[in-house]
VOLUMMI-821434 format. One line per field, with one value per residue: residue number from 0; x, y, z of N, C-alpha, C, O in turn. Coordinates in nm, 3 decimals. Layout:
! residues N
k: (NUM,...)
nx: (X,...)
ny: (Y,...)
nz: (Z,...)
cax: (X,...)
cay: (Y,...)
caz: (Z,...)
cx: (X,...)
cy: (Y,...)
cz: (Z,...)
ox: (X,...)
oy: (Y,...)
oz: (Z,...)
//
This chain:
! residues 253
k: (0,1,2,3,4,5,6,7,8,9,10,11,12,13,14,15,16,17,18,19,20,21,22,23,24,25,26,27,28,29,30,31,32,33,34,35,36,37,38,39,40,41,42,43,44,45,46,47,48,49,50,51,52,53,54,55,56,57,58,59,60,61,62,63,64,65,66,67,68,69,70,71,72,73,74,75,76,77,78,79,80,81,82,83,84,85,86,87,88,89,90,91,92,93,94,95,96,97,98,99,100,101,102,103,104,105,106,107,108,109,110,111,112,113,114,115,116,117,118,119,120,121,122,123,124,125,126,127,128,129,130,131,132,133,134,135,136,137,138,139,140,141,142,143,144,145,146,147,148,149,150,151,152,153,154,155,156,157,158,159,160,161,162,163,164,165,166,167,168,169,170,171,172,173,174,175,176,177,178,179,180,181,182,183,184,185,186,187,188,189,190,191,192,193,194,195,196,197,198,199,200,201,202,203,204,205,206,207,208,209,210,211,212,213,214,215,216,217,218,219,220,221,222,223,224,225,226,227,228,229,230,231,232,233,234,235,236,237,238,239,240,241,242,243,244,245,246,247,248,249,250,251,252)
nx: (-0.772,-0.728,-0.892,-1.014,-1.014,-1.257,-1.158,-1.013,-1.165,-1.280,-1.333,-1.105,-1.296,-1.337,-1.349,-1.461,-1.238,-1.392,-1.345,-1.144,-1.034,-0.953,-0.731,-0.486,-0.456,-0.414,-0.199,0.000,-0.054,0.090,0.336,0.425,0.457,0.631,0.839,0.913,0.844,0.988,1.178,1.203,1.370,1.321,1.034,1.093,1.275,1.061,0.950,1.014,1.082,0.882,0.876,0.851,0.627,0.558,0.645,0.517,0.229,0.256,0.256,0.013,-0.141,-0.038,-0.205,-0.480,-0.480,-0.450,-0.621,-0.832,-0.875,-0.927,-1.032,-1.279,-1.397,-1.539,-1.772,-1.826,-1.697,-1.452,-1.133,-0.948,-0.918,-0.937,-0.914,-0.976,-0.931,-1.043,-1.065,-1.203,-1.106,-0.999,-1.170,-1.393,-1.397,-1.393,-1.034,-0.834,-0.620,-0.514,-0.450,-0.520,-0.412,-0.627,-0.601,-0.741,-0.570,-0.509,-0.384,-0.606,-0.844,-1.120,-1.107,-0.941,-0.701,-0.408,-0.088,0.238,0.606,0.765,0.820,0.766,0.473,0.365,0.444,0.671,1.023,1.177,1.046,1.014,1.329,1.421,1.656,1.886,2.010,2.133,1.939,1.734,1.728,1.801,1.542,1.389,1.492,1.432,1.188,1.121,1.288,1.095,0.877,0.831,0.753,0.475,0.410,0.502,0.297,0.058,0.038,0.077,-0.169,-0.343,-0.269,-0.369,-0.616,-0.774,-1.065,-1.203,-0.975,-0.791,-0.608,-0.618,-0.491,-0.285,-0.193,-0.036,-0.077,-0.081,-0.037,-0.077,0.189,0.095,-0.108,-0.118,-0.140,-0.404,-0.505,-0.592,-0.443,-0.486,-0.809,-0.780,-0.672,-0.849,-1.086,-1.037,-0.998,-1.244,-1.345,-1.244,-1.342,-1.618,-1.611,-1.514,-1.266,-0.982,-0.720,-0.539,-0.239,0.065,0.341,0.527,0.639,0.916,0.740,0.452,0.430,0.383,0.133,-0.041,0.003,-0.116,-0.401,-0.363,-0.152,0.076,0.424,0.594,0.861,1.226,1.341,1.293,1.509,1.722,1.757,2.023,2.241,2.606,2.671,2.499,2.529,2.607,2.388,2.124,1.850,1.523,1.366,1.183,0.903,0.730,0.437,0.107,-0.225,-0.333,-0.200,-0.117,-0.229)
ny: (-0.220,-0.169,-0.295,-0.202,-0.403,-0.541,-0.488,-0.262,-0.067,-0.027,0.100,0.038,-0.123,-0.067,-0.243,-0.305,-0.588,-0.916,-1.180,-1.472,-1.591,-1.348,-1.278,-1.378,-1.310,-1.030,-1.007,-1.094,-0.917,-0.704,-0.832,-0.857,-0.552,-0.446,-0.635,-0.761,-0.555,-0.293,-0.373,-0.323,-0.265,-0.275,-0.366,-0.625,-0.738,-0.740,-0.939,-1.195,-1.490,-1.409,-1.440,-1.678,-1.948,-2.051,-1.903,-1.650,-1.763,-1.763,-1.490,-1.417,-1.564,-1.401,-1.174,-1.240,-1.307,-1.079,-0.943,-1.096,-1.005,-0.732,-0.454,-0.216,0.143,0.337,0.440,0.205,0.146,-0.008,-0.014,-0.085,-0.151,-0.364,-0.348,-0.433,-0.395,-0.449,-0.571,-0.679,-0.981,-1.147,-1.313,-1.200,-1.246,-1.105,-0.981,-0.936,-0.667,-0.465,-0.332,-0.212,-0.085,0.080,0.209,0.357,0.534,0.627,0.705,0.720,0.561,0.330,0.523,0.464,0.260,0.206,0.337,0.191,0.219,-0.007,-0.309,-0.571,-0.543,-0.624,-0.797,-1.114,-1.054,-1.301,-1.517,-1.449,-1.491,-1.757,-1.778,-1.619,-1.347,-1.094,-1.030,-1.014,-0.793,-0.555,-0.607,-0.458,-0.254,-0.080,-0.092,0.090,0.316,0.367,0.411,0.608,0.902,0.826,0.737,0.935,1.227,1.100,1.075,1.307,1.411,1.301,1.460,1.707,1.951,1.802,1.654,1.355,1.256,1.125,0.995,0.893,0.639,0.553,0.275,0.070,0.053,-0.127,-0.180,-0.433,-0.456,-0.498,-0.349,-0.095,0.249,0.286,0.397,0.245,0.317,0.498,0.510,0.320,0.476,0.748,0.601,0.610,0.870,0.936,0.785,0.929,1.192,1.106,0.980,1.216,1.259,1.404,1.394,1.270,1.017,0.918,0.679,0.762,0.600,0.660,0.585,0.540,0.890,1.056,1.023,1.039,1.310,1.432,1.387,1.518,1.508,1.649,1.654,1.625,1.755,1.631,1.335,0.986,0.922,0.641,0.499,0.259,0.002,-0.027,-0.188,-0.266,-0.005,0.001,-0.125,-0.145,0.115,0.229,0.527,0.690,0.933,1.108,1.181,1.355,1.493,1.693,1.991,2.039,1.984)
nz: (-4.018,-3.694,-3.480,-3.114,-2.782,-2.606,-2.331,-2.387,-2.435,-2.146,-1.853,-1.570,-1.320,-0.973,-0.651,-0.339,-0.197,-0.111,-0.103,0.000,-0.200,-0.390,-0.326,-0.419,-0.674,-0.676,-0.494,-0.725,-0.886,-0.750,-0.709,-1.001,-1.058,-0.869,-0.808,-1.089,-1.273,-1.133,-0.971,-0.670,-0.362,-0.119,-0.098,-0.270,-0.027,0.200,0.110,0.090,-0.169,-0.378,-0.659,-0.649,-0.697,-0.397,-0.262,-0.364,-0.296,-0.020,0.053,-0.026,0.161,0.358,0.378,0.355,0.611,0.756,0.660,0.795,0.998,1.064,1.191,1.310,1.334,1.543,1.442,1.250,1.006,0.812,0.951,0.776,0.449,0.142,-0.160,-0.505,-0.857,-1.170,-1.504,-1.842,-1.991,-2.278,-2.345,-2.202,-1.895,-1.620,-1.474,-1.242,-1.190,-1.057,-0.701,-0.414,-0.085,0.138,0.450,0.755,1.027,1.291,1.598,1.865,2.033,1.843,1.662,1.461,1.302,1.506,1.381,1.326,1.349,1.421,1.285,1.354,1.443,1.238,1.085,1.085,1.102,1.182,1.060,0.833,0.724,0.805,1.059,1.016,1.100,1.027,0.809,0.916,1.102,0.898,0.752,0.983,0.975,0.756,0.766,0.966,0.873,0.702,0.745,0.932,0.948,0.874,1.128,1.262,1.199,1.227,1.539,1.575,1.454,1.664,1.893,1.828,1.776,1.579,1.401,1.278,1.441,1.266,0.959,0.633,0.526,0.221,0.161,0.017,-0.313,-0.650,-0.983,-1.222,-1.446,-1.754,-1.744,-1.720,-1.766,-1.797,-1.632,-1.383,-1.098,-1.081,-1.051,-0.871,-0.651,-0.604,-0.510,-0.268,-0.185,-0.246,-0.001,0.182,0.215,0.223,0.512,0.629,0.681,0.796,0.604,0.382,0.346,0.202,0.100,-0.148,-0.444,-0.681,-0.934,-0.871,-0.805,-0.975,-1.088,-0.800,-0.715,-0.953,-0.827,-0.599,-0.413,-0.236,-0.205,0.134,0.232,0.152,-0.019,0.184,0.431,0.480,0.726,0.818,0.907,0.876,0.752,0.559,0.442,0.178,0.028,-0.241,-0.197,-0.314,-0.456,-0.223,-0.091,0.116,0.121,0.125,0.114,0.306,0.462,0.743,1.064)
cax: (-0.752,-0.680,-1.038,-1.015,-1.082,-1.407,-1.082,-0.912,-1.229,-1.364,-1.250,-1.136,-1.398,-1.253,-1.430,-1.358,-1.207,-1.470,-1.327,-1.029,-0.988,-0.930,-0.535,-0.353,-0.431,-0.400,-0.082,0.090,-0.001,0.245,0.479,0.463,0.489,0.755,0.898,0.910,0.902,1.086,1.292,1.173,1.443,1.206,0.875,1.129,1.341,0.981,0.833,1.114,1.079,0.765,0.890,0.817,0.428,0.532,0.637,0.352,0.097,0.298,0.245,-0.121,-0.151,-0.032,-0.280,-0.604,-0.469,-0.457,-0.803,-0.977,-0.826,-0.965,-1.106,-1.374,-1.405,-1.687,-1.854,-1.849,-1.637,-1.351,-1.034,-0.854,-0.984,-0.870,-0.943,-0.909,-0.943,-1.066,-1.098,-1.261,-0.992,-1.023,-1.316,-1.495,-1.430,-1.292,-0.938,-0.786,-0.527,-0.484,-0.521,-0.488,-0.482,-0.650,-0.617,-0.779,-0.501,-0.508,-0.367,-0.706,-0.937,-1.252,-1.097,-0.873,-0.574,-0.273,0.052,0.393,0.752,0.820,0.812,0.680,0.357,0.297,0.479,0.772,1.150,1.229,0.978,1.085,1.443,1.505,1.837,1.968,1.995,2.133,1.831,1.580,1.795,1.764,1.399,1.311,1.569,1.390,1.043,1.134,1.294,1.005,0.736,0.814,0.698,0.349,0.395,0.490,0.174,-0.071,0.053,0.039,-0.313,-0.383,-0.248,-0.451,-0.781,-0.820,-1.204,-1.225,-0.808,-0.751,-0.558,-0.665,-0.304,-0.294,-0.036,0.008,-0.094,-0.017,-0.074,0.020,0.238,0.056,-0.267,-0.071,-0.162,-0.529,-0.646,-0.597,-0.391,-0.575,-0.948,-0.783,-0.684,-0.961,-1.181,-0.986,-1.021,-1.399,-1.382,-1.171,-1.450,-1.731,-1.572,-1.526,-1.112,-0.869,-0.620,-0.517,-0.093,0.107,0.488,0.516,0.764,0.907,0.694,0.367,0.398,0.286,-0.022,-0.083,0.023,-0.260,-0.464,-0.400,-0.120,0.173,0.545,0.684,1.012,1.322,1.299,1.285,1.629,1.699,1.896,2.064,2.388,2.708,2.689,2.360,2.497,2.601,2.272,2.047,1.725,1.449,1.329,1.010,0.882,0.613,0.296,-0.002,-0.349,-0.345,-0.044,-0.115,-0.289)
cay: (-0.085,-0.256,-0.228,-0.196,-0.553,-0.444,-0.451,-0.190,0.042,-0.019,0.151,-0.015,-0.181,-0.084,-0.286,-0.433,-0.761,-0.975,-1.341,-1.493,-1.634,-1.275,-1.219,-1.438,-1.204,-0.881,-1.001,-1.104,-0.753,-0.621,-0.943,-0.764,-0.406,-0.443,-0.711,-0.776,-0.394,-0.192,-0.451,-0.252,-0.319,-0.286,-0.456,-0.760,-0.789,-0.787,-1.058,-1.296,-1.585,-1.341,-1.478,-1.832,-2.032,-2.073,-1.703,-1.599,-1.802,-1.692,-1.372,-1.360,-1.580,-1.271,-1.050,-1.288,-1.285,-0.896,-0.881,-1.136,-0.949,-0.602,-0.391,-0.125,0.253,0.357,0.436,0.082,0.146,-0.096,0.035,-0.142,-0.173,-0.411,-0.292,-0.477,-0.326,-0.540,-0.538,-0.805,-1.047,-1.126,-1.411,-1.110,-1.260,-1.012,-1.018,-0.857,-0.587,-0.416,-0.330,-0.094,-0.114,0.212,0.227,0.469,0.553,0.702,0.687,0.744,0.418,0.423,0.631,0.405,0.123,0.261,0.268,0.127,0.165,-0.177,-0.408,-0.704,-0.522,-0.654,-0.984,-1.137,-1.101,-1.435,-1.604,-1.407,-1.502,-1.828,-1.832,-1.487,-1.246,-0.954,-0.993,-1.012,-0.691,-0.515,-0.541,-0.361,-0.074,-0.032,-0.008,0.214,0.471,0.400,0.476,0.666,1.028,0.822,0.752,1.080,1.259,1.027,1.152,1.498,1.457,1.262,1.576,1.811,1.953,1.698,1.607,1.267,1.227,1.023,1.017,0.787,0.626,0.495,0.160,-0.002,0.065,-0.159,-0.187,-0.503,-0.331,-0.523,-0.277,0.048,0.370,0.266,0.471,0.156,0.320,0.659,0.455,0.298,0.644,0.808,0.528,0.600,0.962,0.942,0.764,1.045,1.266,1.028,0.960,1.347,1.265,1.573,1.424,1.121,1.035,0.782,0.663,0.698,0.517,0.729,0.519,0.628,0.990,1.161,1.006,1.092,1.429,1.504,1.353,1.653,1.483,1.677,1.602,1.678,1.688,1.548,1.181,0.948,0.889,0.494,0.493,0.110,-0.055,0.041,-0.301,-0.249,0.065,-0.035,-0.192,-0.011,0.096,0.275,0.631,0.747,1.028,1.080,1.290,1.453,1.609,1.849,2.029,1.989,1.894)
caz: (-3.943,-3.576,-3.392,-2.954,-2.749,-2.489,-2.230,-2.425,-2.436,-2.059,-1.762,-1.437,-1.204,-0.818,-0.631,-0.208,-0.190,-0.033,-0.084,0.008,-0.348,-0.469,-0.255,-0.475,-0.807,-0.617,-0.459,-0.801,-0.931,-0.670,-0.755,-1.137,-1.056,-0.718,-0.833,-1.221,-1.329,-1.060,-0.844,-0.572,-0.285,0.000,-0.127,-0.226,0.111,0.278,0.058,-0.006,-0.264,-0.423,-0.739,-0.698,-0.626,-0.317,-0.195,-0.388,-0.196,0.133,0.072,-0.045,0.299,0.495,0.327,0.402,0.787,0.777,0.613,0.852,1.155,1.030,1.288,1.262,1.398,1.633,1.325,1.221,0.934,0.815,0.952,0.664,0.312,0.042,-0.302,-0.607,-1.008,-1.260,-1.654,-1.874,-2.070,-2.451,-2.316,-2.140,-1.771,-1.511,-1.427,-1.134,-1.255,-0.965,-0.585,-0.333,0.066,0.231,0.587,0.885,1.086,1.454,1.815,1.943,2.048,1.820,1.514,1.342,1.336,1.528,1.290,1.380,1.299,1.432,1.140,1.443,1.436,1.118,1.026,1.197,1.012,1.178,0.981,0.632,0.700,0.976,1.090,0.921,1.218,0.976,0.708,0.993,1.147,0.813,0.741,1.019,0.960,0.649,0.747,1.083,0.814,0.578,0.821,1.051,0.907,0.888,1.248,1.317,1.166,1.341,1.631,1.536,1.450,1.793,1.988,1.777,1.744,1.467,1.416,1.367,1.473,1.185,0.909,0.536,0.441,0.113,0.234,-0.102,-0.487,-0.748,-1.091,-1.336,-1.585,-1.884,-1.776,-1.652,-1.836,-1.895,-1.502,-1.315,-1.068,-1.038,-0.979,-0.657,-0.570,-0.605,-0.448,-0.133,-0.145,-0.208,0.108,0.278,0.215,0.302,0.627,0.665,0.765,0.751,0.474,0.326,0.275,0.160,0.073,-0.301,-0.518,-0.801,-1.002,-0.838,-0.701,-1.047,-1.058,-0.647,-0.776,-1.049,-0.764,-0.507,-0.286,-0.227,-0.131,0.189,0.248,0.053,0.014,0.280,0.410,0.537,0.861,0.843,0.963,0.788,0.685,0.444,0.355,0.009,-0.085,-0.339,-0.176,-0.413,-0.385,-0.160,-0.059,0.231,-0.010,0.200,0.082,0.331,0.508,0.894,1.179)
cx: (-0.772,-0.852,-0.975,-1.056,-1.148,-1.265,-1.017,-0.999,-1.285,-1.304,-1.293,-1.261,-1.331,-1.374,-1.373,-1.393,-1.271,-1.458,-1.219,-0.914,-0.936,-0.754,-0.465,-0.324,-0.415,-0.249,0.022,0.091,0.123,0.367,0.533,0.505,0.631,0.834,0.958,0.971,0.979,1.207,1.278,1.241,1.360,1.113,0.971,1.167,1.188,0.882,0.931,1.083,0.918,0.790,0.860,0.621,0.419,0.529,0.526,0.182,0.138,0.224,0.075,-0.229,-0.188,-0.137,-0.421,-0.594,-0.491,-0.606,-0.876,-0.956,-0.846,-1.061,-1.193,-1.356,-1.551,-1.808,-1.895,-1.794,-1.486,-1.234,-0.901,-0.939,-0.895,-0.881,-0.873,-1.001,-0.928,-1.145,-1.146,-1.129,-1.078,-1.176,-1.426,-1.487,-1.318,-1.200,-0.872,-0.665,-0.426,-0.510,-0.413,-0.530,-0.509,-0.648,-0.640,-0.659,-0.534,-0.466,-0.496,-0.784,-1.049,-1.203,-0.974,-0.712,-0.453,-0.138,0.175,0.522,0.830,0.754,0.718,0.551,0.288,0.340,0.598,0.899,1.160,1.158,1.022,1.192,1.510,1.670,1.883,1.912,1.995,2.017,1.781,1.628,1.708,1.622,1.353,1.357,1.452,1.214,1.031,1.089,1.119,0.838,0.708,0.753,0.525,0.323,0.350,0.384,0.016,-0.098,0.003,-0.134,-0.400,-0.404,-0.312,-0.597,-0.825,-0.973,-1.229,-1.001,-0.784,-0.654,-0.597,-0.497,-0.359,-0.117,0.021,-0.118,-0.015,-0.105,-0.043,0.047,0.159,-0.079,-0.227,-0.078,-0.306,-0.590,-0.668,-0.539,-0.486,-0.691,-0.890,-0.742,-0.784,-1.067,-1.135,-0.978,-1.133,-1.388,-1.288,-1.274,-1.565,-1.699,-1.538,-1.334,-1.035,-0.809,-0.605,-0.326,-0.053,0.262,0.513,0.662,0.771,0.807,0.519,0.329,0.366,0.153,-0.107,-0.073,-0.107,-0.402,-0.472,-0.312,0.003,0.283,0.562,0.798,1.108,1.246,1.352,1.421,1.624,1.796,1.879,2.167,2.479,2.745,2.586,2.411,2.505,2.491,2.182,1.882,1.619,1.403,1.198,1.051,0.730,0.529,0.192,-0.088,-0.360,-0.172,-0.023,-0.232,-0.444)
cy: (-0.196,-0.201,-0.293,-0.336,-0.463,-0.421,-0.324,-0.062,0.097,0.080,0.061,-0.025,-0.180,-0.155,-0.339,-0.535,-0.828,-1.157,-1.360,-1.550,-1.498,-1.239,-1.265,-1.346,-1.094,-0.893,-1.006,-1.012,-0.682,-0.705,-0.852,-0.643,-0.365,-0.494,-0.709,-0.665,-0.306,-0.247,-0.370,-0.334,-0.359,-0.425,-0.619,-0.823,-0.813,-0.895,-1.121,-1.408,-1.525,-1.389,-1.598,-1.883,-2.051,-1.959,-1.662,-1.645,-1.788,-1.553,-1.352,-1.411,-1.458,-1.169,-1.120,-1.266,-1.160,-0.861,-0.931,-1.096,-0.801,-0.577,-0.265,0.018,0.258,0.393,0.303,0.079,0.076,-0.008,0.011,-0.181,-0.229,-0.382,-0.371,-0.385,-0.437,-0.507,-0.649,-0.859,-1.023,-1.206,-1.300,-1.169,-1.166,-1.083,-0.937,-0.795,-0.506,-0.400,-0.248,-0.113,0.052,0.179,0.335,0.459,0.637,0.634,0.654,0.645,0.475,0.521,0.573,0.320,0.234,0.228,0.227,0.151,0.044,-0.261,-0.525,-0.662,-0.563,-0.795,-0.918,-1.195,-1.258,-1.508,-1.586,-1.465,-1.602,-1.818,-1.711,-1.349,-1.071,-0.912,-0.921,-0.831,-0.564,-0.495,-0.479,-0.238,-0.043,-0.059,0.045,0.352,0.479,0.476,0.585,0.827,0.987,0.819,0.920,1.198,1.216,1.059,1.281,1.502,1.449,1.401,1.722,1.813,1.879,1.646,1.518,1.305,1.165,1.086,0.878,0.784,0.516,0.377,0.119,0.054,0.039,-0.215,-0.306,-0.403,-0.346,-0.431,-0.146,0.126,0.338,0.283,0.360,0.214,0.444,0.614,0.401,0.436,0.744,0.764,0.532,0.785,1.021,0.913,0.855,1.156,1.251,1.047,1.105,1.370,1.398,1.543,1.284,1.140,0.858,0.807,0.667,0.691,0.629,0.690,0.577,0.776,1.066,1.165,1.056,1.201,1.503,1.460,1.419,1.611,1.555,1.662,1.712,1.649,1.654,1.404,1.080,0.874,0.717,0.502,0.328,0.099,-0.002,-0.099,-0.338,-0.073,0.090,-0.089,-0.079,-0.024,0.197,0.385,0.648,0.814,1.056,1.178,1.277,1.524,1.715,1.910,2.051,1.957,1.989)
cz: (-3.819,-3.528,-3.185,-2.944,-2.633,-2.357,-2.299,-2.398,-2.264,-1.962,-1.673,-1.351,-1.061,-0.762,-0.453,-0.247,-0.076,0.011,-0.099,-0.171,-0.440,-0.425,-0.368,-0.586,-0.748,-0.582,-0.591,-0.871,-0.870,-0.699,-0.928,-1.120,-0.946,-0.777,-0.974,-1.284,-1.278,-0.986,-0.738,-0.432,-0.205,-0.039,-0.138,-0.091,0.200,0.232,-0.023,-0.088,-0.367,-0.573,-0.785,-0.640,-0.457,-0.233,-0.206,-0.285,-0.018,0.160,0.022,0.092,0.437,0.478,0.357,0.577,0.852,0.741,0.731,1.001,1.139,1.135,1.237,1.336,1.455,1.537,1.250,1.069,0.906,0.835,0.815,0.561,0.192,-0.082,-0.436,-0.750,-1.090,-1.387,-1.705,-1.975,-2.167,-2.441,-2.259,-2.006,-1.754,-1.464,-1.326,-1.203,-1.178,-0.820,-0.509,-0.200,0.118,0.388,0.675,0.965,1.195,1.550,1.884,1.946,1.933,1.685,1.441,1.382,1.374,1.488,1.393,1.308,1.355,1.359,1.266,1.454,1.323,1.097,1.120,1.087,1.072,1.129,0.894,0.631,0.885,0.985,1.059,1.032,1.157,0.870,0.793,1.051,1.007,0.777,0.838,1.063,0.891,0.646,0.861,0.969,0.738,0.634,0.936,1.051,0.937,1.048,1.331,1.301,1.192,1.486,1.661,1.526,1.579,1.922,1.940,1.796,1.625,1.444,1.303,1.367,1.376,1.065,0.804,0.496,0.333,0.140,0.101,-0.253,-0.569,-0.856,-1.187,-1.441,-1.678,-1.917,-1.744,-1.801,-1.905,-1.750,-1.438,-1.148,-0.981,-1.008,-0.849,-0.589,-0.521,-0.542,-0.319,-0.139,-0.115,-0.075,0.206,0.294,0.311,0.433,0.724,0.767,0.684,0.620,0.432,0.296,0.238,0.156,-0.005,-0.327,-0.621,-0.942,-0.995,-0.816,-0.820,-1.039,-0.903,-0.664,-0.843,-0.906,-0.635,-0.398,-0.377,-0.143,-0.014,0.210,0.121,0.077,0.133,0.280,0.545,0.643,0.856,0.900,0.878,0.688,0.553,0.389,0.186,-0.048,-0.138,-0.260,-0.255,-0.354,-0.359,-0.086,0.005,0.132,0.147,0.132,0.156,0.406,0.652,0.927,1.155)
ox: (-0.827,-0.906,-0.915,-1.111,-1.109,-1.283,-0.941,-0.946,-1.322,-1.213,-1.404,-1.319,-1.273,-1.486,-1.266,-1.495,-1.228,-1.515,-1.158,-0.799,-0.884,-0.677,-0.380,-0.211,-0.374,-0.172,0.122,0.194,0.218,0.481,0.642,0.611,0.707,0.924,1.065,1.083,1.043,1.307,1.392,1.191,1.317,1.127,0.950,1.118,1.193,0.777,0.946,0.985,0.853,0.683,0.844,0.538,0.314,0.441,0.443,0.085,0.062,0.157,0.028,-0.333,-0.268,-0.152,-0.499,-0.682,-0.536,-0.682,-0.963,-1.010,-0.771,-1.153,-1.171,-1.273,-1.650,-1.926,-2.002,-1.856,-1.398,-1.218,-0.802,-1.038,-0.800,-0.776,-0.753,-1.109,-0.830,-1.250,-1.144,-1.059,-1.174,-1.275,-1.545,-1.599,-1.213,-1.215,-0.865,-0.602,-0.309,-0.611,-0.293,-0.645,-0.416,-0.732,-0.549,-0.635,-0.603,-0.502,-0.495,-0.814,-1.077,-1.288,-0.912,-0.640,-0.412,-0.074,0.183,0.537,0.945,0.634,0.599,0.482,0.168,0.264,0.626,0.902,1.146,1.204,1.082,1.199,1.573,1.766,1.985,1.808,1.928,1.996,1.770,1.541,1.598,1.577,1.251,1.311,1.364,1.137,0.912,0.993,1.048,0.747,0.609,0.707,0.450,0.232,0.263,0.381,-0.093,-0.207,-0.077,-0.206,-0.488,-0.495,-0.305,-0.675,-0.933,-0.975,-1.280,-0.935,-0.689,-0.624,-0.609,-0.417,-0.443,0.004,0.141,-0.238,0.087,-0.211,0.049,-0.018,0.119,-0.141,-0.323,-0.040,-0.330,-0.691,-0.789,-0.595,-0.530,-0.725,-0.937,-0.786,-0.787,-1.153,-1.192,-0.920,-1.157,-1.419,-1.278,-1.280,-1.605,-1.760,-1.535,-1.296,-1.035,-0.822,-0.684,-0.278,-0.106,0.313,0.562,0.761,0.670,0.805,0.466,0.208,0.310,0.076,-0.221,-0.177,-0.174,-0.503,-0.566,-0.346,0.031,0.265,0.554,0.843,1.065,1.150,1.465,1.460,1.556,1.917,1.774,2.203,2.434,2.817,2.604,2.339,2.443,2.489,2.169,1.811,1.684,1.388,1.108,1.156,0.627,0.597,0.210,-0.043,-0.391,-0.060,0.090,-0.322,-0.543)
oy: (-0.303,-0.092,-0.396,-0.398,-0.357,-0.322,-0.278,0.039,0.212,0.148,0.009,0.079,-0.282,-0.137,-0.399,-0.582,-0.814,-1.228,-1.298,-1.546,-1.521,-1.177,-1.191,-1.302,-1.031,-0.808,-0.936,-0.984,-0.625,-0.659,-0.805,-0.620,-0.269,-0.422,-0.648,-0.655,-0.233,-0.185,-0.336,-0.439,-0.474,-0.544,-0.711,-0.926,-0.911,-0.932,-1.117,-1.437,-1.614,-1.371,-1.635,-1.840,-2.064,-1.923,-1.636,-1.587,-1.800,-1.519,-1.242,-1.357,-1.434,-1.082,-1.032,-1.219,-1.137,-0.774,-0.862,-1.148,-0.735,-0.653,-0.220,0.001,0.195,0.371,0.303,-0.001,0.110,0.078,0.077,-0.249,-0.165,-0.437,-0.371,-0.327,-0.511,-0.443,-0.743,-0.774,-0.947,-1.174,-1.324,-1.149,-1.143,-1.197,-0.825,-0.871,-0.481,-0.464,-0.225,-0.149,0.132,0.094,0.418,0.339,0.735,0.521,0.558,0.618,0.594,0.584,0.645,0.334,0.323,0.132,0.239,0.095,0.014,-0.283,-0.548,-0.760,-0.542,-0.892,-0.813,-1.299,-1.343,-1.620,-1.678,-1.525,-1.573,-1.852,-1.716,-1.284,-0.974,-0.794,-0.799,-0.747,-0.510,-0.381,-0.420,-0.152,0.019,-0.048,0.060,0.428,0.579,0.547,0.626,0.869,1.065,0.886,0.979,1.273,1.272,1.069,1.334,1.584,1.528,1.429,1.826,1.721,1.913,1.547,1.578,1.373,1.104,1.205,0.768,0.870,0.427,0.399,0.140,0.082,0.102,-0.276,-0.266,-0.315,-0.240,-0.419,-0.069,0.085,0.353,0.220,0.350,0.151,0.461,0.676,0.427,0.481,0.803,0.845,0.455,0.812,1.106,1.008,0.817,1.209,1.315,1.140,1.109,1.444,1.454,1.623,1.196,1.240,0.747,0.913,0.556,0.740,0.690,0.763,0.640,0.800,1.170,1.254,1.102,1.245,1.597,1.529,1.393,1.648,1.546,1.655,1.833,1.534,1.651,1.369,1.105,0.797,0.695,0.512,0.269,0.201,0.077,-0.109,-0.427,-0.016,0.160,-0.104,0.037,-0.125,0.301,0.387,0.630,0.812,1.027,1.255,1.204,1.626,1.823,1.862,2.083,1.914,1.965)
oz: (-3.845,-3.545,-3.155,-3.034,-2.584,-2.287,-2.213,-2.351,-2.241,-2.009,-1.657,-1.317,-1.025,-0.810,-0.438,-0.298,0.039,0.093,-0.187,-0.216,-0.549,-0.498,-0.416,-0.608,-0.846,-0.626,-0.582,-0.932,-0.922,-0.711,-0.956,-1.178,-0.957,-0.820,-0.980,-1.333,-1.353,-0.950,-0.705,-0.391,-0.210,-0.012,-0.059,-0.045,0.274,0.284,-0.145,-0.018,-0.422,-0.630,-0.901,-0.561,-0.395,-0.155,-0.118,-0.236,0.079,0.257,0.051,0.130,0.527,0.564,0.394,0.649,0.964,0.786,0.784,1.099,1.211,1.167,1.124,1.425,1.417,1.565,1.189,1.000,0.986,0.749,0.784,0.591,0.146,-0.115,-0.465,-0.738,-1.092,-1.393,-1.626,-2.029,-2.177,-2.507,-2.277,-1.958,-1.815,-1.420,-1.376,-1.277,-1.206,-0.791,-0.523,-0.173,0.134,0.419,0.676,0.979,1.164,1.583,1.962,1.829,1.915,1.621,1.363,1.481,1.300,1.531,1.515,1.200,1.327,1.373,1.243,1.484,1.307,1.096,1.178,1.020,0.984,1.150,0.837,0.524,0.986,0.916,1.128,1.033,1.191,0.843,0.784,1.029,1.017,0.768,0.804,1.138,0.951,0.550,0.889,0.955,0.729,0.591,0.997,1.157,0.995,1.096,1.395,1.398,1.181,1.543,1.737,1.582,1.614,2.000,2.006,1.822,1.577,1.516,1.208,1.289,1.425,1.068,0.859,0.458,0.348,0.136,0.086,-0.243,-0.597,-0.841,-1.258,-1.498,-1.725,-2.022,-1.739,-1.911,-2.025,-1.719,-1.418,-1.059,-0.867,-0.907,-0.739,-0.484,-0.413,-0.508,-0.242,-0.034,-0.030,-0.003,0.323,0.405,0.409,0.485,0.847,0.858,0.574,0.527,0.469,0.242,0.244,0.192,-0.026,-0.272,-0.654,-1.040,-1.087,-0.807,-0.786,-1.004,-0.904,-0.616,-0.802,-0.916,-0.559,-0.286,-0.496,-0.021,-0.030,0.209,0.006,0.146,0.174,0.192,0.645,0.623,0.877,0.958,0.795,0.589,0.470,0.306,0.107,-0.171,-0.098,-0.260,-0.244,-0.232,-0.440,-0.021,-0.056,0.065,0.244,0.079,0.107,0.388,0.687,0.856,1.223)
//
């Protein structure tokens, strides 16, 4: 009769990443999920070389740079939180099996980080694709299309009577496929939703892939409108792009 290993029995442990060494393992979870498993054409476009050691080191370094520049709201809460989920391996050592990034977003100073649909606010397309103007332009168009509704909702919060005028955004959630169906993604999302309640933020939002949206629905997210439409130049029209839908836990401002 087969016996379960310790890692098969144990629930994932979710913790805030507080050391640089964890970012490579976290980024590799995204590579396994969005690269090898689903070949997400947006994620791979924004992370060239993701399947090489050099590309993975570059992706992890980008996360470290973002982590080092995290700002806080007027209450001292970090506006961006990087999470890791771990499970013990066969030797009992904890390994990173999933990661998430939660962002408190707001257009009002002191209430969060302002989101942008301009890719240059977060990364340099010229550094991603040196000398390739077309690919640089395509990255910007993907970014603008994917995050347009996020920016609109955060602006709506700023113009409303919402208190605080903030949204908690699930910016990324990835589980190593070898550890899926173990509650890893659910644990990472629940951590953020608990933080939403602790910070008394009106709602959470995310841009959900077809792989993640069922998990998010079980935890209270609801799709808003049809799938996200990608507005790209004609020369890119034939390229494959993944299904994404904007989801939120609240219905309005």
